[in-house]
TORLUM-152084 format. One record per residue (C-alpha): y, x, z. Coordinates in steps of 0.1 Angstrom, whole numbers, padded with zeros to 4 digits, always signed. Each point is the difference from the previous one (the first is absolute). Layout:
% TORLUM-152084
YXZ/...
//
This chain:
% TORLUM-152084
-0285-0007-0213/+0036-0006-0009/+0026+0026+0004/+0030-0012+0020/+0033+0017-0003/+0026-0004+0028/+0033-0011-0015/+0025+0010+0027/+0025+0027+0004/-0009+0031+0021/+0017+0005+0033/+0035+0015-0007/-0007+0029+0023/-0030+0011-0021/+0021-0004-0032/+0029+0019+0014/-0023+0029+0011/-0014+0003-0036/+0035+0010-0012/-0001+0030+0024/+0037+0008-0003/+0012+0025+0026/+0034-0002+0016/+0027+0021-0017/-0004+0037+0008/-0036-0002+0012/-0028+0016-0019/-0036+0010+0005/-0006+0038+0003/-0034+0005-0016/-0004+0036+0013/+0005-0011+0037/-0016-0034-0005/+0030-0015+0019/+0030-0020-0006/+0033+0018-0004/+0034-0016+0010/+0033+0004-0019/+0010+0029+0023/-0031+0019-0011/-0019-0004+0034/-0037-0007-0002/-0017-0026+0021/-0020+0015+0029/-0030-0022-0003/-0014-0032-0016/-0019-0029+0015/-0024-0020-0022/-0009-0036+0007/-0022-0023-0020/+0008-0036-0002/-0023-0030-0004/+0015-0006-0035/-0014+0034-0012/+0033+0018-0001/+0006+0033+0018/+0032+0004+0020/+0014+0035+0004/+0026+0007+0027/+0017+0034-0004/+0016+0012+0032/+0030+0024+0001/+0012+0023+0028/+0024-0018+0024/+0017+0033+0007/+0007+0008-0037/+0011-0036-0007/+0025+0001+0029/+0016+0032-0014/-0001-0011-0036/+0035-0003-0018/-0014-0028-0021/-0012-0020+0029/+0025-0030-0004/-0010-0006-0036/-0037+0007+0005/-0027-0027-0002/-0019+0017+0029/+0032+0007+0021/+0013-0035-0001/-0028-0013+0022/+0006-0002+0037/-0037+0004+0005/-0013+0029+0022/-0021+0012-0029/+0016+0011-0033/-0024-0012-0027/-0004-0012-0035/-0027-0025-0009/-0017-0004-0034/-0028-0022-0013/-0027+0011-0024/-0013-0030-0018/-0038-0003-0003/-0018-0001-0033/-0010-0036+0005/+0037-0010+0006/+0011+0019-0030/-0025-0018-0022/+0012-0033+0015/+0037+0008-0009/-0011+0010-0035/-0018-0034-0003/+0032-0018+0011/+0019+0016-0030/-0025-0015-0025/+0009-0029-0023/-0029-0020+0014/+0014+0002+0036/+0036-0007-0012/-0011-0032-0017/-0021-0012+0029/+0026+0007+0027/+0024-0023-0019/-0022-0030+0007/-0011+0009+0035/+0028-0020+0016/-0013-0032-0015/-0035+0006+0015/+0015+0009+0034/+0021-0032-0001/-0032-0021-0005/-0018+0019+0028/+0030-0005+0023/+0000-0038-0008/-0037-0002+0009/+0005+0018+0032/+0032-0017+0012/-0003-0035-0014/-0037-0005-0001/-0015+0016+0031/-0015+0032-0014/+0017+0020+0027/-0029-0007+0024/-0037-0006-0005/-0012-0035+0010/-0035+0011+0007/-0020+0032+0007/-0018+0020-0027/+0006+0013-0034/-0016-0030-0017/+0022-0024+0019/+0031+0020-0009/-0010+0000-0037/-0004-0038+0002/+0034-0004+0016/+0016+0022-0026/-0016-0019-0029/+0009-0034+0014/+0036+0011+0007/+0004+0015-0035/-0015-0032-0015/+0024-0022+0021/+0031+0021-0010/-0010-0001-0037/-0005-0038+0001/+0035-0004+0017/+0015+0022-0027/-0017-0020-0028/+0012-0033+0015/+0035+0014+0003/+0000+0013-0036/-0013-0034-0013/+0028-0018+0019/+0025+0023-0016/-0015-0006-0035/+0002-0038+0004/+0036+0000+0012/
//
């Protein structure tokens, strides 16, 4: 069969997570396996959550008591929040999403994304002006027929319009 490549940009949240930049002053303490704030305090625990997109979300929780007494509280990323729990969230991008982001950097993708808007414009016209928003009948075969006839009609209208412009 044919291999089909999706030419669309990845969700910005996934792309941003791939950068993995920590807020200023935060670092990962490998020995403790925890996040360390700019005041040198370690997070007390970490919660892991897996998302449908394959990414893993880590929420490092800090001690409320220590955060309350911290001299850097006003300038701290964790301390600014009015939330009851002092936490710092990070996203670990899945291997599949990293491969996708790498594909988006390729020359092939960059060339194809430049023409995507023209294709979307045609699809929008078929949907809005020619009734492809809703199926006229039930079943996949009927939908295929509707799509073919709609595309045929749109192309004939375009040909007639171009011929009229050429004659003028």
